[in-house]
N, C-alpha and C positions, 0 to 999 in steps of 0.2 A: 294604290292600295298596297299595304304590306301583306305579305303572305307568311303566316306562321310556319315556323320550321323548328325542329328540335335543335338545340344548341349542341356543339361538340362536347365530348366528355371532358371532365376537369380533373385536376390533380387534387386528391384528398390529402389534407394536412390535419394534424391534431397537435394542439399545444398541451403539454403536460405540466402541471404545477404540483409539486410534492415536497415532502420533508424527508421521508425515509426511502431508502432504495428498495426495500421489500415490496411496498405497495406499487411503486413505480414499475418494478419488474412484472408484477402480476397484471398491472394495467396494460403494459406492452404486449404481454401474452394474450390477454383478452382482445385487444385491438387487432392483433394479427390473426387470431382465430376468426374474427368477424370480417375483416377487410383485406386479409392477405398480408404477404410479407412487406415489411418496411423496406424502402430503398435508400432513404437518407434520414439521419437523426443528428440534430445539432448537439454540440457539447453542452453539458449542464452549466447554467450561469445562475448566480444568486439572484433571487427575485426580490428586489428592494424598491419597486416602483410605487407600491401602495401597501398599506397594512390591512386592507380590506379582508384578506383571507386568514389573517393570523388568529382571529378569535375562534374560528372553526378548526383550522389546521395546525396552528402553532407557529412559532417563529423559525427562522432558518430555512425558508422555502427556496426551492430550486425550480428553474424553468428550462424545458426543452421543447423543441418542435420537431415532429417527425412527418415524413410523407410516405406514401404507399406506392408500390409498384403499379398496381392496377388503377386505371383511370375510372372515374365514377360519373354517373348520370348527374347533371347539375340539379335536376329535380329531386334527387334523393337526399338533399341536405336535411330536411326535417326528420327523415327516418334515421339518418346517421346521428343526429343530435339526440334523438330519443334513445338510441342504442348506447351512446356514450353516457347519457344520464343513468341508464340502468347499470352500466359498469361502475360508475361512481358509487351508486347505492350498494352494489354487491361488495365493493371494497371498503365501504364505510365501517367505522368502528365506534360503537356506542352512539350511533346517530350522527357522527361527524365524518365528513369526507376525509380520506387519507390522500386522495389524488383528485385534482380538478382536470377535466378533459374538455378542451375547447376545439371542436372540429370546425373545419372550414374548407372551402373549395377555392383553389387557385386557378384562374384562367389567364389568358394572355392579356386581358384588360383589367382584371381586378382580383382582390382577395375579399371573399365574403366569409364572415364567421357566423356561426349559428348561435342564437340566444333564445332563452325563454322569457326575456324581458323586453317590453316595448320601449321605444324611445323615438325621438323625432326623425332620426336618420335610419331607422330600422323599418323594413318592409315585412308585413305579415305574410307568411307562406301558408302554413296549415298546421293543425294539431298543436297549437300553442307555441309554435316556433317562428322566430323572426330571422331575417337575413340582415346582418350588420355589415354595411359597406365600409370596410376597414381601410383598404388601400386601393388606389387606382394606378394603372401603368400609364406613364406619361413621360415623354422626353427621355426614354432609355432607362427608366427606373420605376419601381413601385413607390408611390408617393402617399404620405399620410394626409388625413383630413384633420381639422381641429379636434374632432372627437376620437381619433384613433388612440387606442391604449398605448401607454408609454413604451411597453416592451415591444410592440409592433412598429415602433419608430426607430429602434436600434439599428445602426448601420450594418452590423454583422447579420442580423436577421433579414434585413432588406437585401443584402447580398445573397444570402441563402435562397430567398424567394426568387431572385432573379435567375439563379442557377436552376432552380426548379422549373421556372418558365422555359428555359432552354431544353430541359429534359422533357417537359410536356410537349413542346413543339416537335422534338425528335420522336416521341412516342406516337404522336398523331400522324406524322408524315414519313418517318423512317429516314429523315435527313436532318443533319444539324443545321440550325439557322445560319445564314451567311454572315449576318452582322451580330454584334453584341447587343443591340437594342431590343 
């Protein structure tokens, strides 16, 4: 018989998609007010994987991914997504988002992104929020699935997430992992 237990805390990440620096800066401030200081933030890269967001946000979009110093309860993912949705609404202009915020939790085994949309590989959590199994850790790296978004397949982002995994392990144990895997 399995005995239920609470999972260890996870690393909170948030993907930011934006066109202009001002809403990005405001979003980062709101995120830090709610979740505490950022510990890492990727360099901005042009977002050219899909045109899905252009109708609402315009062209010339940029993508960044940040992580936070404090670890989070894995069960808090729906609350985190609802909070980032509220931030998107607060920063919207004339009913259009100026920034898209995609929160997720990184564990040693996987990356889960939060979504308000159902799909075959998403598991319902609560309050209209689903967990999207985006990456799994296998053979020394985070690996994508056939449904993984193109930007989460990028080697630079996968390397960033592997570094975050090492930081997560250090935060949990106080020791650096012995191996790179």
